[in-house]
N, C-alpha and C positions, 0 to 999 in steps of 0.2 A: 330550188334550194328553200329550206325553211329558215325562218327568222323569228326568233322567240324573245319576247320582253316579258320578265317575270319579277314580281315583287311579292311582299307577304300576302296581299289580298287581291292581286290582279296578275292575270296572265293574258298575253296576246301572242298568238302564233299566226303568222301569214306565210303563205307559200304561192308564189306566182307561176303560172304556166303561160308562157309567152309564145305567141303564134307570129313568128317573124314574117311569114308570108302575108299577114295582115297589118303590118307595122304602120302604114299609112291610113289605117282606118282609125275611127274614134274609140273603138274598143278592140283591143288586140291581145288582151290578157285576161285570163281567168285567175282571179285571186281567191284562194281558199283561206278562210278566216275562222279562227277559233278563239273565242274570248271566254274567260272566266273572271267574273267580278263580284266580289263578296258573296260567293256561294251560287250565283246565278251563271248560267252558261249558255253559249250558242255556238254553233258552227254552220257556216253557209259559204256562199261563193258570190263575189262581186265581179261584174264585167267592167274592166277599166282600160285605160290607155297606159302602157308601161311608162310613158313620159311622166304621167301623173304619179306613179309610184317613186320615179327617180326624183321628182320635185318634192314629194312628201319626205323622202329620205333627207334631202338637202335642207328642207325647212326644219325637220327635227334636229339636225345637227346645229342649225341656227339657234333653235331654243336651248339646246344643251349648252352651247357656248355663251350665250348671252342672258339666259333665263327669260327672255321675253319673246313674243310672237306667237304665231299659230301655225300649225301643220295640219292640213286637212286632206283627206282623200275620200272622194265622193264618187259614187256610180253615176254617170251621166244620164242614164236612162232608168226606166222601171221604178223601182222603190226609192231611188236616190239614197241608198244605204250610204253611211259615211262612218269614218273615224276622225276624231279631232283632238288635237293636243295643244294646250294652251299654257305658256309659261307665265307664272304669276310674279316674276321679278325676284322672288325670295327663295328659290331653289326647289319649288314645287310645280309639278306639272298636272294640269287638270285634263282628265281623258273623258270624252263623251263619245257616244256612238249610237247608231241606229242600225240594226241587223234585222233581216227578214228572210223567211223561208217558207216555201210551200212544199209539203211532202206529196208522195205519190197518190194519195187519196184525196188531195185538195185541201187538207187541213193547213191553216197559216199559224206560223210562229213568229213572234216579234220580240226582240230584246233591245230595249232603250236603256242604256247604262250610263253611269257617271262614276268616276273614281279619281284618285289622285295618287301620284307617285313622286318620290324624291327624284330629282334630276340625275342623280348617280345611276340609277337603273337604266336610263336612256342611252348612255355612252356607247356601248357594244351594239345595241340594236340600230342606233341611227348611223353609225359609221359602217356596219355591215351593208345596210341599205344603200348608202351613198356609194360605197366602193363596187358593189355588185351592179348597180343600175345607172350610175352617173353618166356613162357613155350615151344613154338614151336622151339626155338633156340636149345634147348637140345634134341629134337627127332632125 
């Protein structure tokens, strides 16, 4: 299932592919990510634990509701790609990330980005993540 967060100058689209047979391993999900930030863009995949995505959704909802805190989703191995959302307490959410990809001929691409959105853009995105993956927090 695709999850999209979109504002005037920032778009994040994530789509997890969960491998239930590997649910007890530290990486059991391939997360496809597409980011567009102020005209720069990247798409890649991260190897994550679905429980991490569930916690990320929970933490994003906390930021939406309180305007404080951090939600971070990070790849445990490899390039340690990450997405980070931080509430500033005044209704704006700072978004940072580090994405990496190697193509079939070995060329490397890196996108380090930083942007900001109003909290209202977060509501549907965070609650969709939470409702779809919350059950993995109890596993």
